[in-house]
N, C-alpha and C positions, 0 to 999 in steps of 0.2 A: 477793308480797302488795302492795297498794297503797302509796304511799308518800303519807304527808300532806303537806298543802299547807303551806309554811312561813308562820310571821307576819307575815313583810316582802310575801311575796306575797299574802298576804288582805288587809293593809293597802292595797296599791296596787289591788286590785279594789274595795275598799269604797270608796276615794275615787272611783274612777272612775263609781260607781252613784249615790254622792252626786251628782257633779258632773251627771251626766244627769238626775238627779231635778231639780234647781234648774235646770236649763235648759228642763224642761219645764213647771215653775211659772212662769217669767219670759215665755215665749212664752205662755201662758194668760192670763196679768194684762194683758199690753198688747196683746193681741189684740181687734179690733174686728168688730162685725157687720157684715157686708155686705150690702146689699138682693139679692136674686135677679133682681129688675127692673131693677138696673143694672148686673149684668155682662152681657159679650160673649160670643161665641161664639168669639173670638178667644184669649181668656184661656185658660192652662193649667192644669189643675187643681194645687191645692197639695197636697203629700205630707202624709201622716197622722204627726203625731208618734209616737216609741216610747214604748212603755208604761212607765210609771215606777214602777210600783206595784212592793210589795216582794217578791211573788212572782216577777214578772218578773225583777227583778234577782237574785233568789236562784237563777231557773232558768240566767241568763247566767254567773253564778258558779259553779255546778255543771258547765257545759257546757266552760269554760275551766281549771277543775280536772282534768275529765276528758281533755281536750286536751293537759295537761301532763305527766298522768301516762302518755301514750302516748307522749310524745317523750323521757321519760325512761327508758321501758322500751326503747325503740328504740336508744336510745344505748347503755344498760347490754347490749343484745344484741352491740351490734358492736366494744364494748370486751372483753366476751367472748371473741370470735371472733379479734381481734388478739391477745389474751393467748395465746391458744390456738396461732395459727401463729407467736407470737414462741417458743414453749416448743419447738416443732416444728423451728425454725431452730437454736435453741442445742443441739439434742440431736444435730441434723446437723452443726455445727461441732464439737461435742466428739468425735462419731465421727471426722470427718475429721483433727482435732488429733492423735486417737489412731493415725491409719493415717499421718501424715505422719512422728510421731515414731519411729514403728516401722520407715519407710521410711529415716530419716536413721540410726537405730542399724545399719539394713543396710547402708548408702552406707559408714558409717564404717569397718565390718568390710572392707568391700570397697577402701575406700582404704587400711587399713592392710596389707591383701594384696598390692594392687598397688606400695605403697613397697616392700615386701619384693622382689618381683617386680623393679621397676625398680633397687633397688641391686644385685640380682645380675645383672639384663642388663648395669648399667656396669660391674659388676668383669669382666663377662665381654668386654665392648668394649674396655675398657684391655688386659687379657689378649692379646685377640686384635690390636689396635695394635700394642703393645710396640716394638719396634725402627723400625716405620714411623713414626712420630710424626715423625722427623727428615724423612723423606720427603715427609711431607705438609705438613712446613712448606717445604720447598723448594718445592713446587708451589705452595703458597700467595703466596710470595715471587716465583714466576714470573708467578703470573698477575695479581698486583697490579701489577707493572711492564710486563705488556702492555696491562694496561686503559688506562694512561696513553697507551702507543704506537699501540694504536688507534683510540681516540677521535680523537688529533691527525693521524694519519696520513689521507692522499687516498683511499687505497683504503676506507674505511670508506663511502664514497657506494655502492661495488656490493656491498660485504658489510656490511650495517648491522645490531645486535643482536649483534654480537659480545663488548662491553662488558657487556652484562647478564648473558650466560651466564658469562663471567669472574669477574662480581662475585659472582655466586651460588657457583660454584664455589671461589673464594678464601674466602668466608665459612664453608664446609662444611669447607675444610681447616683455617681457623682454629680453628672450634669443636670439632673431631674430634667430631661427633655422630654421625656415620656414617663405614663405609668406603667409600671412594669405588670407584668400579668400573673396572674397565679400560676401559671404554668413554669414561667423562670424560678418563682419562689420555691416550688415543689423540686423543680432540678437541682437547687442549690442543696435542699435537704437530702435529695437523693444521691448526690454524688458525695455529700459529708458521711452519710451511713455506708455507701459502698466503702468507702475509704477505710472506715473502721472495722468494717467485715474484711475487707482483703488484707489489713494488718494482722488477723487474728488465723489466717490460713497457713497452709504451706502447700505450696503450688509446684507440679511439676510439668515442664512445657517446652519445646523445641525453639529455639530463637537464633538470631543473627548476633553472632559476637566477633567484635572487630579485635584485630591483633596489631600490638604496636609492630610488628615486623611486616606486617601486609596490610595494603591497602581495602583488600577484598574480605568482605566478611564470610563467616564458615558457621553453618547452622550445627548447633551441639543441644544436647541435652542440659538443661539448665533447670534451676530448681530455686523458687523465691522462699526465705524462711522470714514469714511475718513481713514485717515492714520495716526489717533489719537490713537484708542485703541479697542479692543473688550470686549462688554457687555453683560450679560445673559440675555435674554427676557422670560425664561420661570417662573414656579412658583419661582423661588429664583433669582431673577432678581438682579442684579449689576454688579460690575465692576469686570474683568478679568485681570489675569496678561500674558503677552506675554512674555514667557520665551526664550530669544534670543540664550543661549546656547544650550537647550534642542530641540527648536524650536515647542514648544507646549504650551495649553492655560492651564493655571491653576487657580484655586480658590484663594481668597485672604483670610489670617486670620481673618479679618472682615471687614466690608466696613467701609469706613471713615463716621465720624460723620457729621453731617448736613443733609440738605434735598436732596443729592444727590442721595440716592438709592431711594428716592419717585420718583423723577424726571427720572430715568431711567424706574421705573415701570410705570408711567403715560405715557412716550414716547412710551413704547412697547404695551401699551394697547390701544393707539389713533389709530383710522383708517380714521379720516376726517380731521379735523384741524392739523397743524402742533404745536409742542409743545417743548418748550427749555428744553434741557439736558447741563448737564455742563460735558466738556471732559479736558482731561489733554493734554495741547499742547506741553508738554515736554515728552512725551510718557512714564509715568508712574512714574517720579519721585516724581511730587507734590503728587500724590498719595500715595508712598511710605513714603514723609513726614506725610503726613495726617495720615497713619497707626503707625507712629512713635511717635506720639504724643499719652500720656498717658492717659486714661480714669480717670474720679473721684475715680474709686476703686484701680485702679494702682497708682495713686497720693497720697493715703492717706495709701496705703501700703509703698510706699516709706518714708513715715514719720517715721515707725518704731514704736517701743514701746512708744516714746513721743508722737506720733501722735496718737496715739490710747487713750494715757491719756487724751491728749486735749480734742478729740471727746467726750470723756466719760463725762468729767467734762462740754462740751457744751450741751450734752444729759439732764444733769442733771440741766444746769442753766434754758433751754428751759421748761422742766417738772414744777421746782420751779415756773418759772414764770407765765406759764399759771394757774398752780393752785393759786397762791398768786392772780391774776388777777381776777378769779373765786371766791375767796374766800373775796375780797375786795368787789367786785360787789354783792355779796350774801349780805354781811354786809351794805353796803350801801343802797340796797333796803330796809333791814327791818328797817333800822333808818329813812327811808324818810317815810314808814307805819307808824312808830312811832310818827313822827313829826306829821301825820294829826291826831294821838289819843292820845294827850298829857295827857288828863285827866285819862285814862285808860291805866298806863305804864304797861308794859310786860316784864318778865326776858328773854326773847328770843332774845333781841338785846341789843347794847351797850347802847343804849341813854334810854331805858324803865330800864335797870338795875342801870344806874345812878339816874333817878328820881326815883325810888323806894328807893335807898339809902337816897336821899334827902327826903323823905317821911318819913323813919324810925327815921332819924336825925332832924326831926322838932321841938322837945321840947329842943334841948340839947342848949349850948351857940354856940356863932358864930366861935368861934376859933375852937371847935371842930367839928362843921358841914364843917368848911371849910377843914379842914385835913382829914376829912372822904371823902367828894366829890375829894380831889386831888388823894388819894390813889386809888378811884374807878377808875377815869377818867385815872391814870396811868396806873393801871393795863388793862383797855379796850385797851387803845393806845399800850400798849406792846403786848397785843393779836392781834391787828390790823397789827403793822410791826412786827410779829413774822417770822421768816426765811429769812427776806430780806436781812438780813447782808450776806448771804450766796450766793446770787447775786453779791454783791459788792466785796466778796473773790473771785468769780471765775473770774469776770471781771478782777482783779488785778491778780491773778496765773498765766490765760491762756498765757499773754504775755510773762511771765517769762519762763513757760514752753517752747512757742516758741523759746525764747533764749536759753534755755538749749539744745534742738534738734537743733540750729545752730550752738553751739560751739561742739556737740559730731560729726555733721557731718563735720564740718572742722576737726576735730580730725583725722575721718576716712580717710577724702580727703590728709592729710598731711603724714598720715602713706603709704597710695598709693603709693604717690609720693616718699616716701624714700624708697620703695620694688622696683617701676617698674619705676621710673623717670618720666617724663613730656610728653615721646614721643606718649602714648596711651591715649588719653583722656577718653575712656570707664573706664579705671581703676578708675578715678574721679567722674565719673559719680553720681555714688551711693551715695557718701558721698555729693557731691554738692546738689544734688536733695534733701534728708534728710535736709542739712542745710536750704534749701529754704521751701520746703513745711510744715516742723515745725513752721517756723516764720507765714507763712500764715495762717494756721489752727489756729495759738495762735490769731491772730488777728481777724480773722472770728468769732471766740469764743467770743473773748472780747467786740467786737462792738456790737454784739446783746444782750450781757449780761448787758452791760453798759446801753443799752437802755429800756431793762426789769426793769432794777434798777430803772432807773429813773421815769419810768411809775409807777411801784407797791408804791415806796415812794411818788409819786405825791398822787396818789389815796389814800394812807393810810393815808397821813397827810390831806386830805380833811376832811376824818372821824373824824380825832382826833382833827382836829380843831371845828369842829360843837360840839363836846364834851367839849371842853375848853370853846366854848362860852356859852353851856348852863350852864357849872359849875360856870362860872362868873358871869350870872345872876342870878343863883340860891343862889350864895354867897352874890350879892348886896341885893337881897332880903330879905334874913335874917338878915343883917345888917340894914336894913332899919325898919324891924318890929320890931328890938330890941330897936330903938328908938321911937316907937308906934306911927309910921306914916302910917296913911291907905294907903293901896296901892292894886292893882288890883292883880287877881290870875296871878301869874306866869307862870304858865304854860300857861296862854293864852297870855301873852304880849311877851314871850320870843320864837320865833318860827322860828331860823335861818335854813337856806335849804341849800341843797348840790348843788344845783344851785348857790344860790348867792356865795358860795365859789368857 
């Protein structure tokens, strides 16, 4: 049946009709007649106003009412359709819920039945295991022990995957959820025997070796020496590191100091007679300790600034000592040549200059003669012993600088202890190393400096002693001449030598 138009809807339609009527009346009142003669052909025709009569308004209201009725009927039909579809879905859901509830009750019954069966099977399993439980415990313990041995063994490169199987076997033995077969027990025995056999063999092969400077592995010729370690036998021979975590071969940062790398090279190149090669029985621990041992450049670097100063002084002492030894040797050689020719003194050596001064002062009195020779010998002695005092200074300063480095190192150590405590010894390693290294460097420099100073001083004093002897003889001859005592030529009588000194 048709739905009547609501009061509000009717009021809105009546308001629209009144507005249309008022608009048409206003338009008619303001419109002015236009002469047909004055209009042009270009003007467009004016649209006819809407009919504002009561009949026309009534017809428009009636058509709008009919349109609203059609819309409402269509919405009512769509609602009815959706309602029927929803009822149908509700019925389907109820049927599905009933089916699932029935399935759930059935599964509960099956679960209870399976639980009873599982308890019966567990009881049967315990009855079958019985006394074998202790045997399975022994298998589990042996398998657990072999996992660590196989992982750390170098033979794992040739026989990978053993640890995975052993872990699964140990878990089955531990949980006793199933009876192990004889095949598993035989494999445990087989893996143990294969490991024992592999540890007694020396095997050469090609394998991937990872470098610490490159992520890509390189295939190299390697050899396994029993169960100790892997070594590279190619052009770059040396020890290799077996990484137990990644199960791969890696190169060492550097080879340990000593004859070890040469032994491996000779052993790899030998084809006839057997050669000895050093191995690490601890599986790489000793090699790691050798690698941690600092090299001489690293030890010098640990000394810090004080260490470099001590080494600089040591280099200066060595250079100065060598120069002075060569200089005194040259002076001694010239003095020896002058001793062989006392009649012709030369000015290119210390003894010749002393003899020339004695000849020039031959007519003067004995006191002036002695003073002149004394000054000349003193100058020559000073020239021979020149810069020797620096060797003594360096030999005394080097231990003091070593002590200074020790104090600085201990200060750094105590500061590290204050900040980090004593739990981590690595925080104190730097200060302790500097404290010890500077002391060692100071002694290493001081001892040779003392020896060089003693050697240079002894050689210089030997030359100076010859000059003093010639001065004493010349002064004695001059005093003897003043008393008019005939004597032989002093240059022929006085002839001490370096060898006699």
